[in-house]
PAZAPA-4460 file (N, C-alpha, C; in steps of 0.05 Angstrom, whole numbers, plus 32768, in hexadecimal, padded with zeros to 4 digits):
% residues 148
    n_x    n_y    n_z   ca_x   ca_y   ca_z    c_x    c_y    c_z   seq   type   mol
   7D15   7D93   77DE   7D2B   7D90   77F5   7D3C   7D7D   77CE     1      M     A
   7D51   7D99   77CF   7D63   7D8E   77C0   7D75   7D75   77B6     2      T     A
   7D7D   7D69   77CD   7D80   7D3F   77BC   7D7D   7D3A   77D4     3      A     A
   7D70   7D21   77C7   7D63   7D07   77E1   7D79   7D02   77FD     4      P     A
   7D7A   7CF8   7812   7D8C   7CF6   7828   7DA8   7CEC   781E     5      P     A
   7DAE   7CE4   7821   7DD4   7CDC   7820   7DCC   7CCE   7842     6      A     A
   7DCE   7CAD   7830   7DDB   7C98   784A   7DEF   7C95   785A     7      I     A
   7DF7   7C8A   7869   7E06   7C81   7878   7E01   7C63   7887     8      V     A
   7E01   7C49   788C   7E05   7C44   7897   7DFE   7C22   78A0     9      S     A
   7E03   7C0E   78A6   7E05   7BFB   78A5   7DE9   7BE7   789B    10      T     A
   7DEF   7BD4   78A8   7DD6   7BBE   7899   7DBC   7BC4   78AD    11      T     A
   7DA9   7BC0   789E   7D89   7BC1   78A1   7D7C   7BA9   78C7    12      G     A
   7D6E   7BAD   78D3   7D6B   7BA9   78E4   7D4E   7BA1   78F8    13      A     A
   7D3F   7BAB   78DC   7D2C   7BA7   78E5   7D15   7B8E   78C7    14      F     A
   7D00   7B7D   78CC   7CE9   7B83   78BD   7CCF   7B89   78C8    15      D     A
   7CC6   7B86   78AC   7CA1   7B91   78B4   7CA2   7B7C   78C6    16      Q     A
   7C84   7B97   78D4   7C7C   7B87   78E3   7C87   7B8A   7909    17      G     A
   7CA6   7B8F   78F3   7CB6   7B90   791D   7CB0   7BA1   7935    18      S     A
   7CAB   7B9E   7942   7CAB   7BAD   795E   7CC1   7BBA   7964    19      E     A
   7CBC   7BD2   796D   7CD7   7BF0   7975   7CC8   7C04   798C    20      I     A
   7CDD   7C04   799C   7CD9   7C1C   79B6   7CF1   7C31   799D    21      Q     A
   7CE7   7C41   79AA   7CFA   7C6A   799D   7CF6   7C71   79B3    22      L     A
   7D0D   7C84   79AF   7D1A   7C92   79CA   7D02   7CA3   79CC    23      A     A
   7CFB   7CA7   79DE   7CED   7CC8   79F5   7CFF   7CD9   79E4    24      P     A
   7CE7   7CE3   79DB   7CE6   7D00   79CF   7CD8   7D15   79D7    25      F     A
   7CDE   7D37   79D8   7CC3   7D3E   79DC   7CAA   7D47   79C8    26      E     A
   7C9C   7D48   79D0   7C90   7D53   79B3   7C8C   7D6F   79B8    27      D     A
   7C9F   7D7C   79AD   7C8E   7D9C   79AB   7CA3   7D9B   798C    28      D     A
   7CAA   7DC5   798A   7CB1   7DC5   796E   7CE2   7DC6   7972    29      A     A
   7CEA   7DB2   7985   7D02   7DA9   797B   7CFE   7D96   7963    30      S     A
   7D1F   7DA0   7958   7D27   7D8B   7942   7D25   7D73   794F    31      L     A
   7D2D   7D5D   795D   7D2A   7D4A   7971   7D12   7D42   7978    32      R     A
   7CFB   7D56   797F   7CD9   7D48   797D   7CD2   7D3F   795C    33      G     A
   7CDA   7D61   7952   7CCB   7D4B   7930   7CDC   7D40   7927    34      A     A
   7CF8   7D34   7929   7D04   7D1B   7921   7CF6   7D08   792B    35      F     A
   7CF4   7D00   7943   7CF0   7CE7   7959   7CC5   7CE9   7943    36      G     A
   7CB7   7D00   7949   7C97   7D01   7938   7CA3   7CF6   791D    37      K     A
   7CB2   7CEF   791A   7CBD   7CEC   78EE   7CB5   7CD3   78E7    38      A     A
   7CC8   7CC4   78FD   7CD7   7CAA   78FA   7CCB   7C99   790F    39      L     A
   7CBB   7CA8   791A   7C92   7C8B   7923   7C86   7C93   7917    40      T     A
   7C88   7CA9   790F   7C77   7CA9   78EC   7C82   7C91   78D2    41      E     A
   7C9A   7C90   78D6   7CA9   7C7A   78BB   7CAD   7C64   78CD    42      A     A
   7CA8   7C5B   78D7   7CA6   7C47   78E2   7C8C   7C37   78E0    43      F     A
   7C85   7C45   78E3   7C69   7C45   78E5   7C57   7C3E   78CF    44      R     A
   7C67   7C4A   78B9   7C5C   7C45   789E   7C6C   7C33   7897    45      E     A
   7C88   7C22   7896   7C99   7C07   7891   7C89   7BFA   789C    46      N     A
   7C75   7BF2   78B0   7C62   7BDF   78BA   7C7B   7BD2   78D8    47      D     A
   7C88   7BE7   78E3   7C8D   7BE7   7900   7C7C   7BF0   7910    48      V     A
   7C72   7BE0   7934   7C60   7BE4   793D   7C78   7C04   7956    49      Q     A
   7C73   7C17   7961   7C87   7C1C   7977   7C78   7C1C   7996    50      V     A
   7C7D   7C14   799E   7C77   7C0F   79AF   7C8E   7C13   79C9    51      S     A
   7C87   7C07   79E9   7C9E   7C09   7A03   7CA7   7BFC   7A09    52      G     A
   7CA4   7BDD   79F7   7CAA   7BCC   79FC   7CBB   7BB3   79E8    53      D     A
   7CC1   7BD1   79C5   7CC0   7BAF   79B6   7CE6   7BAD   79BA    54      G     A
   7CE2   7B95   79A8   7CF9   7B88   79AD   7D1D   7B92   7990    55      Q     A
   7D09   7BB1   7995   7D27   7BC7   7987   7D22   7BD3   7997    56      L     A
   7D41   7BE0   7993   7D40   7BFA   799F   7D4B   7C10   798F    57      I     A
   7D3A   7C21   7984   7D43   7C3B   7979   7D4D   7C59   7985    58      A     A
   7D6A   7C5D   7986   7D79   7C7A   7982   7D7C   7C86   7984    59      D     A
   7D74   7CB3   7975   7D72   7CBC   7960   7D7A   7CD1   7964    60      F     A
   7D85   7CF0   7953   7DA0   7CFB   7961   7D9E   7D0C   7946    61      A     A
   7D99   7D1C   794B   7D9B   7D2D   792E   7DA2   7D53   792B    62      L     A
   7DAE   7D5B   7921   7DBA   7D6B   7916   7DBE   7D7E   7908    63      A     A
   7DBF   7DA1   7910   7DB9   7DAA   78F4   7DCE   7DBE   78FD    64      E     A
   7DDA   7DCB   78E9   7DF6   7DDA   78E5   7DFE   7DEC   78C0    65      R     A
   7E0A   7DFE   78C4   7E0F   7E10   78A3   7E17   7DEC   78A1    66      N     A
   7E14   7DE6   7889   7E1F   7DDF   7871   7E3B   7DEA   786C    67      A     A
   7E36   7DEF   7865   7E54   7E01   7856   7E6F   7DF3   787C    68      Q     A
   7E70   7DF4   7879   7E7C   7DEB   789B   7E72   7DBA   7898    69      S     A
   7E92   7DB7   789C   7E8D   7D9F   789E   7E95   7D83   78BB    70      G     A
   7E99   7D71   78C1   7E9F   7D5D   78D2   7EA9   7D4E   78CD    71      V     A
   7ECB   7D4E   78DD   7ED7   7D36   78DB   7EE3   7D34   78EA    72      A     A
   7EE0   7D1F   78EA   7EFF   7D0B   78F7   7F08   7D10   78FC    73      D     A
   7F16   7D14   7923   7F26   7D12   7921   7F38   7D02   792C    74      P     A
   7F30   7CEB   7939   7F40   7CD7   7935   7F57   7CD4   7921    75      A     A
   7F3F   7CD3   7906   7F4D   7CBE   78F4   7F5F   7CDA   78E0    76      A     A
   7F56   7CF8   78E2   7F66   7D00   78D8   7F79   7D1A   78E1    77      S     A
   7F8E   7D2B   78D2   7FA6   7D25   78D9   7FAF   7D43   78C8    78      S     A
   7FC2   7D4F   78CD   7FB7   7D77   78D0   7FC9   7D7A   78AA    79      S     A
   7FCF   7D60   789D   7FD2   7D6B   7883   7FC3   7D5C   7876    80      E     A
   7FAE   7D47   7881   7FA3   7D2B   7876   7F6A   7D3D   788C    81      N     A
   7F64   7D43   7886   7F49   7D38   788C   7F30   7D28   787E    82      V     A
   7F25   7D19   7896   7F16   7D09   7888   7F07   7D12   7895    83      I     A
   7EFC   7D10   7885   7ECE   7D1F   788E   7EC5   7CFE   7897    84      W     A
   7EB2   7D12   78A0   7EA1   7CF4   78A5   7E76   7D07   7898    85      T     A
   7E82   7D24   78A2   7E6B   7D32   7887   7E83   7D4C   787B    86      S     A
   7E7E   7D43   7863   7E94   7D58   7859   7E84   7D6B   784D    87      Q     A
   7E8B   7D8E   7855   7E7B   7DA2   784E   7E6C   7DAD   7833    88      P     A
   7E68   7DAF   7830   7E55   7DB8   7809   7E6C   7DC9   7804    89      R     A
   7E57   7DC3   77E7   7E6F   7DDE   77CF   7E54   7DE5   77D2    90      D     A
   7E68   7DFF   77D4   7E59   7E1A   77CF   7E5C   7E1D   77A9    91      R     A
   7E47   7E21   7796   7E48   7E29   777E   7E4A   7E4A   7785    92      G     A
   7E52   7E55   7766   7E4D   7E62   7760   7E36   7E6E   7769    93      L     A
   7E23   7E6E   7752   7E04   7E7A   7760   7DFB   7E71   7773    94      L     A
   7E04   7E69   7787   7DF8   7E52   779D   7DF6   7E73   77AA    95      D     A
   7DDC   7E84   77BA   7DD2   7E93   77CB   7DCC   7E88   77E3    96      R     A
   7DC4   7E7E   77EB   7DBF   7E6B   7807   7DD2   7E6C   7814    97      C     A
   7DD0   7E6F   7830   7DDA   7E6B   783E   7DD7   7E49   784E    98      D     A
   7DDB   7E35   784B   7DCD   7E1C   7838   7DD7   7E16   7860    99      A     A
   7DC2   7E06   7865   7DC1   7DED   787D   7DC4   7DD5   7878   100      R     A
   7DD0   7DBF   7881   7DCE   7DA2   788E   7DCD   7D9B   789B   101      R     A
   7DB3   7D7F   78A2   7DAC   7D78   78BA   7DBC   7D60   78AD   102      V     A
   7DC6   7D52   78D1   7DCD   7D2F   78C3   7DBA   7D27   78E2   103      R     A
   7DB2   7D15   78DA   7D9B   7D0A   78EA   7DB7   7CF3   78DE   104      A     A
   7DAB   7CD3   78FF   7DBE   7CCB   790E   7DAF   7CB0   790B   105      T     A
   7D9E   7CA2   790B   7D86   7C7E   7910   7DA7   7C5F   7923   106      L     A
   7D9A   7C6B   793D   7DA4   7C44   7947   7D8E   7C36   794E   107      V     A
   7D8F   7C1B   7945   7D7A   7C0A   7956   7D8A   7BF6   7956   108      I     A
   7D82   7BEA   797A   7D96   7BD7   7988   7D7D   7BC8   7991   109      L     A
   7D89   7BA1   798F   7D77   7B8F   79A2   7D69   7B8D   79BF   110      D     A
   7D57   7B8E   79BA   7D5C   7B9A   79DE   7D65   7B89   79EC   111      R     A
   7D6C   7B63   79E5   7D74   7B52   79EA   7D8D   7B4B   79F7   112      A     A
   7D9D   7B51   79DB   7DB7   7B4B   79E2   7DCB   7B6D   79E5   113      S     A
   7DBB   7B85   79D7   7DCB   7B9B   79DC   7DD2   7BA6   79C5   114      G     A
   7DD8   7B9E   79AB   7DE5   7B97   7999   7DDF   7BB1   7983   115      E     A
   7DE0   7BC0   797C   7DE6   7BD8   795E   7DE5   7BC5   794F   116      V     A
   7DC9   7BBE   7944   7DC7   7BB2   792E   7DC8   7BC2   7918   117      T     A
   7DB6   7BD8   791B   7DB7   7BE9   78FD   7DC9   7C12   790C   118      Y     A
   7DD9   7C13   78FD   7DDC   7C3B   7902   7DD9   7C44   78E2   119      R     A
   7DCD   7C54   78E0   7DD0   7C5E   78C7   7DD4   7C85   78D2   120      G     A
   7DE8   7C9A   78B8   7DEA   7CA6   78BA   7DCC   7CB8   78A4   121      V     A
   7DC5   7CD1   789F   7DBF   7CD5   788A   7DC0   7CFB   788C   122      A     A
   7DC2   7D05   7878   7DCC   7D25   7873   7DB5   7D27   7862   123      E     A
   7DA8   7D46   7862   7D9E   7D57   7843   7DAD   7D6C   784C   124      A     A
   7DA7   7D7A   7833   7DB9   7D95   7839   7D98   7DA8   782A   125      S     A
   7D96   7DC6   7833   7D86   7DD9   7822   7D8D   7DF5   7825   126      D     A
   7D86   7E0B   7826   7D79   7E22   7827   7D74   7E1F   7842   127      C     A
   7D5E   7E19   7849   7D54   7E14   7861   7D4E   7E03   7868   128      A     A
   7D4D   7DFF   7886   7D3C   7DDD   7889   7D34   7DD4   7896   129      I     A
   7D11   7DCE   7891   7CF6   7DC9   789A   7CF1   7DA6   789C   130      D     A
   7CD6   7DAB   78A2   7CCB   7D8E   78AB   7CCE   7D7F   7892   131      D     A
   7CC3   7D87   787E   7CC7   7D77   7868   7CEE   7D67   7862   132      E     A
   7CF8   7D6D   7872   7D17   7D64   7872   7D1F   7D55   788A   133      H     A
   7D0A   7D5B   7899   7D15   7D4D   78A8   7CF0   7D28   78B5   134      I     A
   7CED   7D2D   78A6   7CDC   7D0F   788E   7CEB   7D03   787E   135      T     A
   7CE6   7D0F   7860   7D0E   7D0C   7857   7D23   7CF3   7865   136      A     A
   7D2B   7CFF   787A   7D3F   7CE4   7889   7D37   7CDB   7890   137      L     A
   7D11   7CE1   78AB   7D22   7CB8   78C5   7D0B   7CAF   78A4   138      A     A
   7D00   7CB1   7896   7CF0   7CA9   7876   7D15   7C88   786A   139      R     A
   7D23   7CA4   7868   7D3B   7C8F   7858   7D43   7C88   786F   140      A     A
   7D48   7C8C   788A   7D53   7C82   7899   7D44   7C6F   7896   141      L     A
   7D29   7C60   78AA   7D23   7C53   78A6   7D15   7C44   7894   142      V     A
   7D21   7C44   7877   7D23   7C3A   786E   7D34   7C26   7868   143      A     A
   7D51   7C37   7865   7D66   7C2C   785F   7D61   7C14   787B   144      D     A
   7D5F   7C18   7896   7D58   7C07   78AB   7D4E   7BEB   78A4   145      A     A
   7D2C   7BDB   7890   7D2D   7BD6   788B   7D37   7BBF   787A   146      R     A
   7D39   7BA1   7886   7D4B   7B8E   787D   7D42   7B8A   786F   147      T     A
   7D20   7B79   785E   7D18   7B77   784C   7D12   7B7C   7836   148      D     A
***
């Protein structure tokens, strides 16, 4: 990976020893499946028990796209001024690859109140996206969501 994942988030949501229920995902070769497995492992690495009845509920999303395209906020943008939620990647003079960008979102809710206690978005760009990138995004988001 060329650079560590960039994260934009709210404050942390859980302490070491917490229990969390992870949204269902297929154990397959899809991006969602790979990210779900990586999140499960990242939570366990942070001493968080993944169970079906945790006091916290985690949902997630993952998308991959060409890194030269960005994502704009249509509500905040105008024809004169584009407000980016994900800036397009600058292509350098010697840049020869067709770079890809992967964007992961993790949302953690309190089961009792339904309150969103954490929302984080992480991105990484590289010439090719692989399991190393998916794992790095999961680890970065889970570490960012810790309160301690």
